[in-house]
N, C-alpha and C positions, 0 to 999 in steps of 0.2 A: 741697399735697395737696388743698386745696379747689378750686383751679383745675382739676386733673385730674378730680376728681369731677364738677365742673360740665360739663366737656367730655364725659365719658362719658354724662352725663344728656342732653345736647343732641345727641349724635351720632345716635341713632336718629331724632330729629325732623328733623335735617338731611338724612339719607339718604332718608327718606320724602318730604320736600319736593322733593328733586331728582328722585326717581322719579315723583312725581305731576305736578310742574310742569316737568319737563325739556323737554318739547316746547314749552311756552310760552317758556322761556328761549332756545331756539334759533330761535324763530319770527322772521319778517321784522320789521324795525323798523316799516316802514309800507309800504303799497302804493298805487299809483295805477291807476285803471281808467277806460277810455274805451270807449264803445259807441254804437251807433246803433239807433234803432227800425226794425224790419223790417215790422211791420204794426200796424194799429189797427182792431179790430173795434168799431165804435161801438154803444153800447147802445140808442140811439134807433132804432126800426125804420123810421122815415121818412127816415133819413140813412144813406148808405153811404160808405165811405172810397174814395178814389181815389189812395192813396199817402200816405206819411208820411216826413218828413225832420226831422232834428234831431240831438241828442246827449244822452248820459248821461255824467256825469263824477263819479267817486267817489274818496274818499281814506279808507283804513283806517289807524287809529292803532295804536300798540303795545298798547293796552288792549283790542284786538279789536273796538272800536266804531268805526264810520266814519260819515262824512257825505257827502252828494252833492247835485248839482244836475242837473236834467234840464230840457231845453227842446226841444220839438218841435212841428211844425205838421202837421196832418192835412188834406189837401185833400178837400173834399166833392165827390162824384161829380156830374157835369153842372152844375157851378157854379164861380164864381171865388172863392167863400168858403172860408176855411180855419178850422180850430179850432186856436188857439194854447194850448199847455199849458206851464206852468212849475211844477216841483215841487222842494221841498227835502226831502231824505231823511236818515234815520238808519237804520243797519243793523248787523247782527251776523253775523260769520262763525263758523259752528258749527265746533267743533274735531273734524272727522271726517277720518280718514286717507284718502289716495288722491284724494278729491274735495274741492272747495271749495263748500260749500253755504251760501248767504247768505240771510237773511231780513231784511226791512226794512219801514218805514212811511214814507209821504211825505205832505206837505201843500203846497198851493200854490193856484194859480188857473188858470182857463181862460177864454178869451174867443173870440168870433167875430171873425174878421179879414176885413173887406171895406170898401168905401168908405163905407157908411152904417151899418155894424154898431155902431160905438161910440156913435152917437146913438140907436140903437133898442134895444140890448141891454146889460144890465149884465154886468160880469165875474162869473163864478161861482167859488165855492170848490171845490177839488178835494182829494180824499184818495185814498190808494192803499195797498195791500198789495203787496209784491213779493217774489219769490224768484229766485235765480240759481244755476245749477249750472255749476261750472267744472271743467275738466280741466287739471291742471298739466302743463307741459312745460318742458324746458330748465332745470329746477330753480327758476327765479325767475319764470316767466311762467305764465299760465293763459288759456285761451280759454273763454268762458262764454256760455250762453244764458240769457235772463231772461224772466220772465212777470210782468206787472203787471196787477192788477185795479183799475181807476180808477173812482172814483165822483165824478161832477160833473154839475151842471145849470146851464144858462144861461137866465135869464128875460128876457122883454121888459120894457122900462122902463114901458110902458103896455100894458094888456091881460093876457091870461092865457097867452100863448104861452110855452112853455119847451121846451128841448131837452136831452135826456140825452146829454151829450157825452163821458161816460166810456166804459168798455168794457174790452176786453182789449188790452193792448199787448205784443207780442213783440219782444225785442231781442237783439242779439249784441254781444260786446265782447271786449276783451283787457285783462289787467292785468299789471303788473310789480311785483315786490316788492323792497324794498331792505333 
């Protein structure tokens, strides 16, 4: 008799839990995402971009939190110098039906890449906020566009020269869930 009463007491809680968290229980175990930067609008008005190359790689865990690594180089127009950026990210996939909306933060470093840059300029710290909008297809995949707002500055080892090497980075990618 006590066991049946216990079951009757717990049954509404069990049903409510399944209804509230049912989507989470059926969600993918984890997902892997890969992408590329498409453009980098540099914040420093004295520098303009002449193309960007690199990769974004992210993994989402069952707890809806994910981590990522980004590495890309931005060529500076009319120069052989590049801006190298490496970021480590943490992100959250918002539970919205029909679309995959991701928000995240990143931290890392940025540096000027050229033959004399390492002796003349320090590496700078970089931080970013980013968001990604994905459209699911084939049930387990999604194609997404991302926007990153990067904040970074590289300073000369001697003197007061500094470059604001952050800016806005647009990217595209694809993810697959398991």
